[in-house]
C-alpha positions in Angstrom: 0.1 0.1 0.0 2.8 2.4 0.9 4.5 1.7 -2.6 1.2 2.5 -4.3 0.7 5.8 -2.4 4.3 6.9 -3.3 3.9 5.8 -6.8 0.7 7.7 -7.0 2.1 10.9 -5.9 5.2 10.6 -8.0 2.9 10.8 -11.0 2.2 14.4 -10.1 5.8 15.5 -10.6 5.5 16.2 -14.1 9.0 16.2 -15.8 7.8 16.2 -19.4 8.6 19.0 -21.9 6.2 21.4 -23.6 5.5 19.5 -26.7 4.5 22.5 -29.1 6.7 25.2 -30.3 5.6 28.9 -31.0 5.0 29.6 -34.8 4.2 33.2 -35.6 2.0 32.7 -38.7 -0.1 30.2 -37.1 -0.6 32.6 -34.0 -1.4 35.5 -36.2 -4.2 33.4 -37.8 -5.3 32.2 -34.6 -5.5 35.8 -33.1 -7.1 37.4 -36.2 -9.7 34.5 -36.8 -10.8 34.7 -33.2 -11.0 38.5 -33.3 -13.0 38.6 -36.4 -15.5 35.8 -35.1 -16.0 37.1 -31.7 -16.3 40.7 -33.0 -18.9 39.7 -35.5 -20.9 37.6 -33.2 -21.0 40.6 -30.6 -21.7 43.2 -33.2 -24.7 41.3 -34.7 -26.0 40.8 -31.1 -25.7 44.6 -30.5 -27.2 45.6 -33.8 -30.0 43.1 -33.9 -30.7 42.8 -30.1 -30.8 39.1 -30.8 -28.6 36.7 -29.1 -25.7 35.3 -31.3 -23.2 34.7 -28.6 -22.8 32.4 -25.6 -19.7 32.1 -23.4 -18.6 28.8 -24.6 -18.3 30.2 -28.1 -15.2 32.0 -26.8 -13.3 28.8 -26.3 -14.9 27.2 -29.4 -13.5 30.0 -31.5 -10.1 29.7 -30.1 -10.1 26.0 -30.5 -11.0 26.2 -34.4 -8.1 28.5 -35.0 -5.5 27.2 -32.6 -6.4 23.5 -32.7 -7.5 23.5 -36.2 -5.9 20.2 -37.0 -7.1 18.4 -33.6 -10.2 16.5 -33.4 -11.6 18.9 -30.9 -11.2 21.8 -33.7 -13.2 20.0 -36.3 -16.7 20.9 -37.6 -18.0 17.5 -36.5 -16.9 18.0 -32.8 -17.8 21.7 -32.6 -21.2 21.3 -34.2 -22.1 17.9 -32.7 -20.6 18.6 -29.2 -22.8 21.8 -28.9 -25.8 20.4 -30.3 -25.6 17.1 -27.9 -24.7 19.2 -24.8 -27.4 21.8 -25.5 -30.1 19.3 -26.2 -29.2 17.3 -23.0 -29.0 20.7 -21.0 -32.6 21.6 -21.9 -33.9 18.1 -21.6 -32.4 17.6 -18.0 -33.5 21.2 -17.0 -37.1 20.6 -18.2 -37.2 17.2 -16.3 -35.1 18.1 -13.1 -34.7 21.9 -12.9 -31.5 23.5 -12.2 -30.3 22.1 -9.0 -26.6 21.3 -8.5 -27.4 17.6 -8.9 -29.3 18.3 -12.1 -26.4 20.5 -13.6 -23.8 17.9 -12.8 -26.0 15.0 -14.3 -26.4 17.1 -17.5 -22.7 18.0 -17.9 -21.6 14.4 -17.1 -24.2 12.9 -19.5 -23.1 15.4 -22.2 -19.7 14.4 -21.8 -20.5 10.7 -22.0 -22.5 11.3 -25.2 -19.9 13.4 -26.9 -17.2 10.7 -26.2 -19.7 8.0 -27.4 -20.4 9.9 -30.6 -16.7 11.0 -31.3 -18.1 14.6 -31.1 -15.9 15.5 -28.0 -15.5 19.4 -27.8 -14.6 20.8 -24.3 -16.3 24.2 -24.5 -19.5 22.4 -25.4 -19.4 20.8 -21.8 -20.3 24.2 -20.3 -23.6 24.6 -22.5 -25.8 22.5 -19.9 -24.5 24.9 -17.2 -25.2 27.9 -19.3 -28.6 26.6 -20.3 -29.7 25.6 -17.0 -28.4 28.7 -15.0 -30.2 31.0 -17.6 -33.3 28.7 -17.5 -33.2 28.7 -21.4 -36.0 27.1 -23.4 -35.7 24.8 -26.7 -35.4 28.0 -28.7 -31.9 28.2 -27.4 -31.0 25.5 -30.1 -31.8 27.8 -32.9 -30.6 31.1 -31.5 -27.9 31.6 -30.2 -26.6 27.8 -30.7 -27.0 27.1 -34.5 -26.7 30.6 -35.8 -23.7 31.2 -33.7 -22.1 27.9 -34.8 -22.8 28.8 -38.3 -20.9 32.0 -38.0 -18.0 30.2 -36.3 -17.8 27.4 -38.9 -18.0 30.0 -41.8 -15.2 32.2 -40.4 -13.1 29.1 -39.4 -13.5 27.6 -43.0 -12.6 30.9 -44.6 -9.9 32.2 -42.4 -8.0 28.9 -41.6 -7.6 28.3 -45.4 -5.9 31.6 -46.0 -2.9 30.1 -44.5 -0.9 28.4 -47.1 -0.1 25.4 -44.8 -3.5 24.9 -43.4 -6.2 22.6 -44.9 -9.4 23.0 -42.9 -11.3 20.9 -42.1 -9.4 17.7 -42.0 -12.9 16.0 -41.8 -16.4 16.6 -41.3 
């Protein structure tokens, strides 16, 4: 037992090296893409008084420009993860309310379903919390979710492919 405990805590030392390096052109594309996408979503919200933006979109936008070639940055994960998590957030809210237990169940169920469907997208894991705290209805799926995701996807397709070494998306 003592050896197990020592081994367990030794895992927490770290010791690995940072895997990725800084690339100026990739960083510029990421910053410009994120800025334009968030700015457009917020300006559309302000101009129309119609919700185009939710908090999790900030992280989603960063992932489609920084992790553009990773599974979490692909359209399948971005769209699927948000749809699954939002659907489950609204469903659990309708069935159980927004107690800490209900919110925890909704987030964990969303995680499980994203993993099961290969649509894992970490920012989408916060959608049930956003929905349940704000007491959103089924209309949330259309706006801000699908409309906002369409803007994120469109900008990621256009901006990522301006970079000569990027080919986005890897898959749908």
